[in-house]
N, C-alpha and C positions, 0 to 999 in steps of 0.2 A: 504493500500500500504506500502510495506517494504521500510524503509529509513535508510541508514547507513552513518554516518558522522564520519570521522576520524579527530582527533585533538591531539595536543601535550600538555603535562603537564609541563609547564616551571618551576613550583614550585618544581619539582622533578628532576632538572637537575643533571646529573651524573658528575663525576670528569672529564670525557673526553669531557664535554661540550654538550653532547647529551641529549635530553629529551625523555622520554618514550612516545610511541604512544598509544592512546586509541581509542576505537570505541564506538560511541553512536548509539544504534540500536533502532528504533521505528517501531512499527506495531500496527495500530489502537490505542487503549488506552494504550498499553504497551511500556515501555521504560527501557532499561538496558544499563549499561556501562561496558565495559570489556577491559582488556589489549590486545593490538594487538601483543604483544611479539616482538616489533621492536622499534628502537629509531633513532632519527635524531636531528641535531642541529636546534634550532629555526631559525637561519639565513638561512640555506638551505631550511627549510620547507617553509619559507616565500618567498625566492628567486624563488623556483620552483612552487609557487602558490599551495602549499599543494600537491606537486608531480603531478600536472595536466599538467605542461608544458613539452615539450620534454626533456628527461633526458639524461645526458652525463656520469655521474658518475655511475660506475657499482654497487656500494653499494646501491645507490638510486634506481636503476632499480630493484635490488633484493628486497628492502623494498617495492617498489610499487607492485611487483609481489606477495609478501606475503599478502599485503592488498587486492589485487584483489582476491586472493585465499580465504581469509576469507569472503569477500563480496559474492563471488560465493557460498561458503558453506552455508551461511544463505539463500541466494536466492533459492538454490536448495531444502533445507529442508522445507522452508516455502511453496514453490510451491508443493512439494510432499504431505505435510499435507493438503493443500487446495484440491488437486485432490482426496485425500482419505477421504475428509469431516471430517478430524480430527481436534482437537483443536490445535491452534498454540500458544505455550507457549515459549516465547523467552528465558526464563531462562533455560528451559529444553534443548532447542536447543544449548544454550551456553555450558552447561555441557557436552552435547553429543560431541560437536566439540572439546572442550579443553581436554576432557577425552581421546582422541586418542593420542598416543605418536607421536609427530610431527617429531622428529629426525629420527625415523626409518621408517616413512611412505614413501612409494614410490609414486612418482607423477604419476597420471594417464594420459594416452594418450589424452583422451578427455579434461582433465583439461588444458593441455598445449595448445590445440587448442583454448579453450575458452579464456585463458589469451592472447594468440597471437592475436585472432580476436578482442578482446576488445581494445588492444593497436593499432591495425591496423585501427580500426574504428575511433580512435582519429585522425589519420593521414588523413583519408578521410575527416573528418569534418573540418580539417585545410587546406584542399585543396592540401595536399602533395602527396596523392595517389588517384587512381580512385575508384569509387564505384563498377565498374565492377570487379576489383581485389579483393575487399572485398567479393563480392558475390561468387567469385571462391573459396576463403578460407572457407566461410561458407558452400558451397556445399561439399568441401573436408571433412570437419568435419562431416557433415551429412552422407556421404558415409561410413566413418569409423564407426560411431555409428550404422548405419543400419546393417553393416557387423557383428559387435560384437553381436548385438541382435539376428541375424539370425543364426550365426554359433556357438556362444558360450553362448547365452542366458544371456548375461551380458550387462550392460550399459557403462562399462568402463574397462580398463585393464592397469596394470602397464607397463610403457615403457620397463622395464627390462624383461617383459614377452613376448615381441615381438621377435619372432624367425624367422629363414628362412622359416619354415613351415607356419607361420602366414602370411608372405609376399606373399608366393606362393598362398596360399588360398585366400588372399585378391585380388590379381591380377585376379585370376580365377573368383572370385565373381563379380568383376567389369565388366569383359569382357562378362560374360555369364548369370549372374543372377540378377544383379542390375536392378531396375526398376525406370523409371522417366517419368512422364506424359504418361504412357501407353506404353512406349518403353522399351524393355528388352535388356540389354547389352550395353556396351560402346565400341566404336572402339579403336583400339590399340593406336593411337596417343593421343587420349584424356586420356586414362589410363596412359600413360607415363607422360603426363603433370600433372595429379592428383598426381602421385607419386613424381613429382618434388615439388609440393605444400606440400606434407607430409614432405619431406626432409627440406624444408624451415622452416616449423613450428617447427620441432624438433631442428634445428640449433638455432632458437630463444630461445628455452628452454635451450639449452646449454649455450648461452650467459647470460641468467638470472640465471644460476646455478640451474635450476630446475631439470636437469638431466645431466649426464656425457656422454651419448651415443646417437647416432642417428641410430636407427635400420634400417631406410630406406636407409642408405648408401649401404646396401647389394643389393638393387634392381638394376638390370642391363638391364632393358627394353630399347629398342631403338626406336626412331621415324622412321617410314617408309616414306622416302622422296618421294613425288610425284611431277610431273611437275606442275608448277603453271599455272593455267588457265588465259590467257590474251587475249586481242583483238589485231588483226593485224591492220596495218595502214588503210587498206581498210575498215575493220569493224568499226574502230573508226570514220573514215570519214562518214560512212553511218549513224551513230547515230548523229554525229555533224551536218550534213546537213539536217536531218529530222526535220520538224516543226510539232508540235502537237497542234491540236485545243483544246484538253482537257488540262486545266491549270495544273492539278496535274501531268500529264505526262511530260509536258514541264518543270515543276519545278524539277522533279526527274531527267530528262535528264541533266539539268544544274548542279545539285549537283553531279551526277555521273561523268560528264565531268570534273568538278572542281577537283575531286579526281584523275582522269586519268592524269591530267596535273600538279598536285602538289605532288601526292603520299601519301597524308595524310590519315591515317586510320579514321574510322567513328568518334570515340570519340574525336580525335584531330581536324578533319576538322570542326566539329560542335561547337567546343569551341573557334574557332578563332574570334577575334574582330578587330576593327580598330587599336587597340593598337599593334596588331601583324603585321600590314602592315607598312613598312617603305620604304623610298626612299634613295638610296645611293648617293654618290657624282657624279655618272654618270647619275643620274636621273632615274635609274632603280628601280622598285619596288621589294621588297623581303618580304617574310613571315618569321618572326622570332618568334620561340616558342620552348618550351620543350615538348617532347612527354609525355603524361600523364602516359602511361603504364610503361615507363622506366626512365622517368625524364632526358632523354638525349636530348641535343639540336639538332633540326632538322630545319635548315634554308634552304629555297627553293626560287630561283628566280621566279618571277611571269611571266609565259608565256602569250602571247597575249590572248589565249582562256580563261585562268583563270581570267585575268584582265577584260575581257569583262563581264564575269559572275559576278564578284564582283561589277562592275559598274551597271549592270542590277538590282541588288538587294540592291543597296546602300540605307541606311536609311529606308529600309522596315522592318528590324528586328534588334535585338541587335548584332547578329553575322555577319560575312562576307557573309555567305550563309544561306538559310533557314534551319530549323531543321525538321527532320522526324525520326520516330523510325525505327530501323533496319528491323522490321517485315513488316511495310508498304513499306519501301524502296525496299526491295527484291521482294515483291509482284508486285509493279509497274514496277520494272526492267524486270520482266518476260513478262509483256505486251509489253514493249519497244522492247525487244529482238524478240518477235513474229512479231511485226509490221515491224521491220527492217530486218527480215529474218536472224537473227543471231542464230545459233543452239548451243549456249553455255549458261550455267546457269549464268546469270549476278548477281554479288553481289558487295558490297563495295570493297571486297578484290580483285576481278577481276580488278577493277579500279586501285588499288595499284600495282598489278602485271603488268598491262598495262603501268603504268608510268615507272616501272623499266625496262621493256623489250623494248616495241615499242617506247616509247617517249624518254627514256634516252639512254640505251645501243644501241638501233637501230639507234641512231643518233650520235654515237661516244663518248658519255659521259664515262669517265673512271669509273671503278667500285669503286675505292676509293672515288671519289666525290659522286657517287650515294649512297654509304653506309652512307656518312655524311648527305646527304639530307633526307634519309629515317630514320635517327635517330637510326641506328643499333649500337650495342656495339662492334661488330666485323664483319669483312668482310665475314665470313662464313655465317652469316645470309643473307647477300646480295646475295651470290651465290645461296642460295635457291630460291630467287625470279628470279635471272638472268638466262636467257635462251639464248643461242646463236641463233640468228635469221638467217634464210636462206639468207637474204639480206646481212648480215655481212659476211657470208661465201663467197657469190658470189663476193663481193667487194674485199676480200682478194685474192680469186682465180684469179680474173681479173688481179690484180697486178702481181701475180705469173706467169700467162700466158704471160704477157708482157715481163717478164724477159727471159723466155725460147723461145719466138717467134723468 
């Protein structure tokens, strides 16, 4: 197993107070030491826990990125030699790596993804970002790599080589040729979201001075906004009033209703604990938390239905509500929809849309307050969920008729 340890040589401190960084590389019985071509003060090296802590200084971010690149170069070469059943000689690898002119070398697109994803993984491990977001970035990286191999027969490409033609061909490949779990092609909205991830990764590269351009800024694809699927008040009551003899269906019904009356997305709802449940001065319960996806605060008053569900499952698990995988949840929701005679495909997000439309806007909640409860960064996101209900139109028209009567 390859192991790389970075350390400073304090006995070689420069005039500016910085110490040169070295790498100790071990593989099986081999050990070599080489300069990492970077330097840092011993004080900052210790303060940042050898650059493992979240970094604020741009210089330190650049140094960390350089160390990650060196680490990645060794890992790739060792893995390549293992696949080829060739001898792994660390000294030969070192000479090959340092033999390339670093200053003139253009950073590869895949390299930026790898450095970004490694940094993002640290945030996930620290509980700062969600594992689902990391999976999205890993999938984005794999899509770029599969495109390069199929269209250009290469495993990487310089960011400066990404042209408008490259982006057009990439979009076409994603929509009509990419394959995942036996399914060919990706729908427009998902493609647009992947390109958003590509932009984010390249912006990360600009911040670390790995590149000076973001080629994906040229992409101008747009999301196709569709009306959100939600339950009417009558459909919601139908599920709420239905009792299921099968325990798993009753549990799924409760989890679904909890989301309908709080608006929490799956990953947020199932991460809630008693610590998120507070009582204000008026003796009303609130759920106080930050959305994992956006890190935006999303506080919601606990409605009676949601409170009954919390009490029902109190002390039966660590969270406020039971946990189920999305796959199982959606399969059981299909059964519930069939039994209740609801001809809509029920998902967690139908529950979230139902909270926005039927529960909140349908009962006169202002869209600004709804936006805050749903943890949106801007009101445009809320308008995507919000749909003017017929009941709201009727109420307003009744007032208008009274004026002209």
